[in-house]
C-alpha positions in Angstrom: -33.4 38.4 26.2 -30.3 40.4 25.9 -26.8 39.4 24.8 -23.9 41.6 25.5 -22.8 43.6 22.5 -19.2 43.2 23.8 -19.4 39.5 23.2 -21.5 39.2 20.1 -21.6 42.6 18.5 -25.4 42.5 18.7 -27.7 44.8 20.5 -30.8 43.6 22.3 -32.8 45.2 19.4 -30.9 43.2 16.8 -31.4 40.0 18.9 -35.1 40.6 19.3 -35.4 41.2 15.5 -33.8 37.8 14.9 -35.9 35.8 17.3 -38.1 33.3 15.6 -35.6 32.6 12.8 -33.8 29.9 14.7 -36.9 28.3 16.3 -37.6 28.6 20.0 -34.0 29.3 20.8 -34.1 32.7 19.1 -30.7 34.2 18.4 -28.7 31.1 19.6 -30.8 28.8 17.4 -30.3 31.2 14.5 -26.5 31.2 15.0 -26.4 27.4 15.3 -28.3 27.1 12.0 -25.9 29.4 10.3 -22.9 27.5 11.6 -24.4 24.2 10.6 -24.9 25.4 7.0 -21.3 26.8 7.0 -20.0 23.5 8.3 -21.8 21.6 5.5 -20.2 23.9 2.9 -16.8 23.6 4.4 -17.2 19.8 4.5 -18.1 19.8 0.9 -15.2 21.9 0.0 -12.8 19.8 2.0 -14.1 16.5 0.5 -13.9 17.9 -3.0 -10.4 19.2 -2.3 -9.2 15.8 -1.4 -10.5 14.3 -4.6 -9.1 17.1 -6.7 -5.7 17.1 -5.1 -5.4 13.3 -5.5 -6.4 13.7 -9.2 -3.7 16.3 -9.7 -1.1 14.1 -8.0 -2.1 11.2 -10.1 -1.8 13.3 -13.3 1.6 14.5 -12.2 2.8 10.9 -11.7 1.4 9.9 -15.1 2.9 12.8 -16.8 6.4 12.2 -15.5 8.9 14.9 -14.5 10.2 16.8 -17.5 13.1 19.0 -16.3 12.8 21.3 -19.4 9.2 22.5 -18.9 6.4 21.9 -16.3 4.0 20.2 -18.7 2.0 18.4 -16.1 1.1 21.6 -14.1 0.2 23.3 -17.4 -2.1 20.4 -18.4 -3.7 20.4 -14.9 -4.4 24.1 -14.9 -5.8 24.1 -18.5 -8.0 21.0 -18.0 -9.2 22.3 -14.6 -10.2 25.6 -16.1 -12.0 23.9 -18.9 -13.9 21.8 -16.4 -14.8 24.8 -14.3 -16.3 26.4 -17.5 -18.3 23.2 -18.2 -19.4 23.1 -14.5 -20.6 26.7 -14.6 -22.5 26.2 -17.9 -24.2 23.1 -16.5 -25.1 24.7 -13.2 -26.5 27.8 -14.9 -28.8 25.5 -16.9 -30.1 23.5 -13.9 -33.2 24.9 -12.4 -32.3 24.0 -8.8 -28.9 22.4 -8.3 -28.1 21.2 -4.8 -26.5 24.0 -2.8 -23.4 22.0 -2.1 -22.7 21.2 -5.8 -20.6 24.3 -6.5 -18.6 24.2 -3.3 -17.8 20.5 -3.8 -17.1 20.5 -7.5 -16.0 24.0 -8.1 -14.1 25.3 -5.0 -13.1 21.9 -3.6 -12.5 19.4 -6.4 -11.4 21.8 -9.2 -9.7 24.1 -6.7 -7.7 21.1 -5.4 -7.0 19.9 -9.0 -5.7 23.2 -10.3 -2.7 25.0 -8.7 -1.5 28.5 -8.8 1.2 28.0 -6.2 3.0 25.3 -8.2 2.8 27.6 -11.3 4.4 30.4 -9.4 7.1 28.2 -7.9 7.9 26.6 -11.3 8.3 30.0 -12.9 10.7 31.0 -10.2 12.6 27.7 -10.6 12.9 28.2 -14.4 14.3 31.7 -13.8 16.7 30.4 -11.1 17.9 27.7 -13.6 18.7 30.5 -16.2 15.8 29.4 -18.4 14.3 32.8 -18.9 12.6 32.0 -22.3 10.9 28.9 -20.8 9.9 30.9 -17.7 8.4 33.7 -19.8 6.6 31.4 -22.1 5.1 29.5 -19.1 4.2 32.8 -17.4 2.3 34.0 -20.5 0.9 30.7 -21.8 -0.7 29.5 -18.6 -3.1 32.4 -18.0 -4.0 32.8 -21.6 -4.6 29.1 -22.1 -6.5 28.8 -18.8 -8.9 31.7 -19.6 -9.4 30.3 -23.1 -10.2 26.9 -21.7 -12.8 28.4 -19.3 -14.4 30.3 -22.2 -14.4 27.1 -24.4 -15.9 25.1 -21.6 -18.7 27.6 -21.0 -19.4 28.2 -24.7 -19.1 24.6 -25.8 -21.2 23.2 -23.0 -23.8 26.0 -23.4 -24.1 25.2 -27.1 -24.3 21.5 -26.5 -27.0 21.9 -23.9 -28.9 24.3 -26.2 -28.9 21.7 -28.9 -30.1 19.0 -26.5 -32.9 21.2 -25.2 -33.9 22.2 -28.8 -34.0 18.5 -29.8 -36.2 17.7 -26.8 -38.9 20.3 -27.7 
């Protein structure tokens, strides 16, 4: 079996080396299996993104619109970063988490919940409104607080899980 290198970028030697990985279909079966796994990951990310974006929108509505400072976006980014720290600590402690947990929760849900683009737009809007001090404080506080939140999420969850594990032995 030979597949044109012009179409697939594979040589007949590469194709014969991959035969057997995808069942009796050889290379085509292998490619189908790879795309199926990718589709599952993309589906998990998309589903998580819907949940996260809806949660961010709800928090924005609950927080109201403060024209002086973008408190809702700051809170979303800090809590989202804390939760990604918690998630990473929990996943690192699990022996065999499902392969779609991180794409769904981390990339999808928390990626949809947090927002860098709104942060950038809000900094620009504060500058355009001649509110340089607010823009500068927002520009500095957000990444510092977000990184601190990730660290606290990882450390706090790791310590709590360690205590639980120690208690169980």
